[in-house]
C-alpha positions in Angstrom: -0.3 62.3 34.2 -3.6 61.4 36.1 -3.5 64.7 37.7 -3.3 66.6 34.0 -5.9 64.2 33.0 -8.5 65.4 36.4 -8.0 69.0 35.9 -9.5 68.2 32.3 -12.3 66.8 33.4 -13.3 69.3 35.9 -12.7 72.0 33.4 -14.8 70.6 30.7 -17.6 69.5 33.8 -17.4 73.6 34.7 -17.7 74.3 31.1 -21.0 72.2 30.7 -22.3 72.4 34.3 -25.4 75.0 33.0 -26.5 72.3 30.6 -27.1 70.0 33.4 -30.1 72.0 34.5 -31.4 72.2 30.9 -32.5 68.6 29.7 -34.6 70.0 26.6 -34.5 67.7 23.5 -35.3 69.2 20.5 -36.2 66.3 18.0 -36.0 68.5 14.7 -33.0 70.5 14.4 -33.8 74.3 15.5 -30.6 75.9 13.3 -30.5 73.5 10.2 -32.9 71.3 8.1 -33.5 68.0 8.1 -32.5 68.4 3.6 -29.2 69.9 5.6 -28.8 67.0 8.1 -30.6 63.8 7.2 -32.5 61.8 9.4 -30.5 58.3 10.7 -31.9 55.4 8.9 -31.5 51.7 10.3 -30.0 48.7 7.5 -30.0 45.4 6.7 -27.6 44.1 9.3 -25.0 41.3 7.4 -25.0 38.4 9.1 -23.7 35.1 9.0 -26.3 31.4 8.9 -27.0 30.8 12.4 -26.0 34.4 13.8 -28.5 36.9 15.3 -28.9 40.5 14.8 -29.8 41.9 18.3 -27.4 43.4 21.8 -27.1 40.6 23.4 -23.4 39.4 23.9 -22.3 37.4 21.4 -25.5 39.0 18.4 -24.5 41.0 15.6 -24.8 45.1 16.4 -28.1 46.4 14.4 -26.4 48.6 11.3 -27.4 51.6 11.1 -26.6 55.1 9.0 -26.1 58.5 10.7 -25.3 61.5 9.7 -22.1 63.5 11.0 -22.5 67.3 11.8 -20.6 68.2 8.8 -23.3 66.3 6.8 -21.7 63.4 5.8 -23.2 59.7 6.3 -21.2 56.8 8.1 -22.2 53.5 8.2 -21.7 51.1 11.4 -21.5 48.8 9.1 -17.9 50.9 7.7 -16.0 49.7 10.6 -15.9 46.0 10.6 -12.6 44.9 11.2 -12.2 47.6 14.1 -13.6 46.9 17.4 -15.9 50.0 17.7 -17.7 51.9 21.0 -20.7 52.8 20.1 -21.5 55.6 22.5 -25.0 57.5 23.4 -24.6 61.3 24.4 -26.1 64.9 25.4 -25.0 68.1 26.1 -27.5 68.0 29.2 -26.2 64.8 30.5 -23.4 64.7 33.9 -22.3 61.7 33.6 -21.4 62.1 30.2 -19.0 64.9 30.7 -16.5 62.3 33.0 -16.6 59.2 31.1 -16.6 61.2 27.6 -12.4 61.7 28.1 -11.9 58.2 29.4 -13.2 57.4 26.3 -11.0 59.9 24.3 -7.9 58.6 26.9 -8.3 55.1 25.6 -8.5 55.9 21.9 -5.4 57.9 21.8 -3.6 55.3 23.4 -4.8 52.6 21.1 -5.2 54.9 17.9 -8.0 55.6 16.1 -6.5 52.1 14.2 -7.0 50.1 16.5 -10.3 51.1 18.4 -13.2 53.6 16.8 -15.4 55.3 19.1 -19.1 56.1 17.1 -20.0 58.9 19.4 -24.3 59.2 18.8 -25.9 62.4 20.0 -29.1 61.5 21.2 -31.7 63.9 20.6 -30.4 67.2 20.0 -29.6 69.5 17.8 -26.3 70.2 15.7 -25.4 73.6 17.6 -25.6 71.7 21.2 -24.0 68.6 19.5 -21.4 70.9 18.6 -21.0 72.8 21.9 -19.7 69.5 23.6 -17.9 68.1 20.6 -15.9 71.5 20.2 -14.8 71.7 24.2 -13.9 67.8 24.3 -11.8 67.7 20.6 -11.4 64.2 20.9 -10.6 62.0 17.7 -13.9 60.0 17.5 -16.9 60.0 14.5 -19.8 61.0 15.9 -23.7 61.2 14.7 -26.7 63.3 15.1 -29.2 61.1 15.8 -31.3 63.8 16.6 -35.1 62.0 16.4 -34.1 59.1 18.3 -34.3 56.4 15.3 -30.5 54.9 16.7 -31.1 55.4 20.8 -34.4 53.6 20.1 -33.2 51.0 18.1 -30.4 50.3 20.4 -33.0 50.6 23.6 -30.8 53.6 25.1 -33.1 54.3 27.5 -31.0 56.4 29.5 -27.6 58.1 29.3 -24.4 57.2 29.3 -25.2 53.8 27.5 -22.2 52.6 25.5 -22.6 49.0 23.2 -19.0 47.5 23.1 -18.3 45.6 19.4 -15.6 43.3 18.2 -14.1 43.7 14.6 -16.4 41.4 13.7 -19.4 43.2 14.5 -20.6 41.2 17.4 -21.4 42.6 20.9 -19.4 42.0 23.5 -21.1 44.5 26.3 -23.8 46.9 26.7 -23.4 49.4 29.7 -26.0 51.3 31.2 -24.3 54.5 33.1 -21.0 56.0 34.1 -18.7 53.0 34.2 -15.8 54.5 35.6 -12.2 54.1 34.7 -11.1 50.6 35.7 -14.7 49.6 34.2 -14.7 51.2 30.9 -11.3 49.8 30.4 -12.6 46.7 31.5 -15.0 46.8 28.4 -13.0 48.4 25.6 -10.4 45.6 26.4 -13.6 42.6 26.0 -14.3 44.5 22.5 -10.6 44.2 21.3 -9.8 40.7 22.2 -13.9 39.4 21.2 -13.9 38.2 24.6 -16.4 37.0 27.2 -18.9 40.3 28.8 -16.5 40.9 32.3 -18.5 40.9 35.8 -18.6 43.1 37.8 -19.3 43.3 41.6 -22.3 45.6 42.6 -21.7 49.1 42.9 -23.9 52.6 43.7 -22.7 54.5 40.7 -24.1 57.8 39.4 -27.8 58.1 38.6 -28.6 57.6 34.7 -30.4 60.5 32.9 -33.1 59.3 31.4 -34.0 60.5 27.6 -36.9 62.3 27.9 -38.9 61.1 25.1 -42.7 61.7 23.7 -44.7 59.2 24.2 -47.2 59.4 21.0 -49.8 58.0 19.3 -51.6 59.8 16.1 -54.9 59.1 14.8 -55.4 60.1 11.4 -59.4 58.9 9.4 -58.4 58.7 5.8 -62.1 57.9 5.2 -65.5 56.0 6.8 -63.8 52.3 7.5 -60.3 53.5 7.6 -58.0 54.6 10.4 -54.1 55.3 9.7 -52.2 54.8 13.3 -48.8 56.1 13.3 -46.8 55.6 16.1 -43.0 54.9 17.5 -44.1 52.2 19.5 -45.0 50.2 15.6 -41.5 49.8 14.7 -39.5 46.5 15.4 -35.8 46.3 16.3 -33.5 44.8 18.0 -34.5 45.5 21.6 -38.5 45.6 20.7 -40.6 45.1 17.9 -44.6 46.0 17.9 -45.9 43.9 15.1 -48.2 42.5 17.7 -50.5 45.3 17.9 -51.6 44.9 14.1 -52.2 40.7 15.3 -54.2 42.0 17.9 -56.2 44.1 16.1 -56.8 41.6 13.5 -58.8 39.9 16.0 -61.6 42.2 16.0 -64.7 41.5 14.7 -65.2 44.0 11.8 -61.7 44.5 11.1 -61.5 43.4 7.3 -57.5 44.6 7.1 -54.5 45.5 8.4 -51.8 47.0 6.8 -47.8 48.3 8.1 -46.6 51.5 5.8 -44.6 54.1 6.7 -45.5 57.6 7.2 -44.4 60.2 5.3 -42.4 61.5 7.8 -41.0 58.1 8.5 -42.0 57.0 11.1 -44.1 53.3 11.8 -47.5 53.0 10.9 -50.0 51.1 10.8 -53.7 51.6 8.3 -57.0 49.3 9.6 -59.7 48.6 7.2 -63.1 48.1 8.6 -66.6 47.4 8.0 -67.9 51.1 9.8 -72.0 49.4 10.1 -70.4 46.7 12.4 -67.5 48.8 14.3 -67.2 52.1 15.6 -64.3 54.0 14.7 -63.5 54.7 18.9 -63.7 50.8 19.5 -60.5 50.6 16.7 -58.7 53.3 18.8 -59.8 51.3 21.7 -58.2 47.9 20.4 -54.8 49.6 18.9 -54.6 51.2 22.5 -54.9 48.5 24.6 -52.4 46.1 22.3 -49.8 49.3 22.9 -50.5 48.2 26.9 -49.7 44.7 26.6 -45.6 44.7 25.9 -44.6 47.7 27.3 -42.3 49.5 25.0 -38.8 49.8 26.9 -37.5 53.2 25.8 -40.9 55.0 27.1 -41.5 56.3 30.6 -44.5 58.5 29.7 -47.6 57.5 29.4 -48.9 56.9 25.9 -50.5 60.1 24.8 -53.6 59.9 21.6 -53.8 62.5 19.0 -56.3 62.8 16.3 -55.8 64.7 13.3 -51.9 65.2 13.8 -53.0 67.7 16.5 
């Protein structure tokens, strides 16, 4: 059996090897519109009194809704009653090629009634995700996170990245990188048994494939003394909260109001109203940029790119 598994994994890697050299992200679907395959959304997470929502062991995993490749919608909360591995992957991720077949074996051994693997494609189009999915032929539940909504909220800075959740929805372990067969088995058992996260000895593993992201702040002038700032780094989720930006900008002399809102494309935004006779527009922009530098957004490696008027 071991030999058969290794051959399958080698064949899988050989089939997808060209993708390793094409780490290209398409944040909008190439071949399907967002009307057909909707964006993932973050949902309110039900937690008992005293429980915290987050990604640390013992916290309640943040709930979300995501589209499957067939266009159906699934929610993480639907799987309460079964342990879940939320794993993020992409066609270009070399370490994912090795780890996903191991997850498929684990699910086959335990059965889908006893273990759910929710495999989230991070940032690619449906057609690229299906290249991976159709070859793997694993009984996973697949989700398409083409604009990285869930990936950002879950702090998926690189791939592979997996969150191990028990049957009550509690995070038991988080692992970044290729776990390997023994570690992966121990991490899954932690979710199944609702136990403590395992401690592993230090070992060098395959490099983590970072997820390329454009780190953009868009500035739009709505009227004299009114600017709207749009950026994913203004979001607030389990791993990061950009609410401090509004708090910092309010301290600026001449600022009348700072309102948190959502842009038409669903991105988080703030609207700053200020006295144009006291405060220059560029000073407001500088204040927002400086505030964003105070607490670096953990999912971004690229420097902040400020764009005016949606350019």
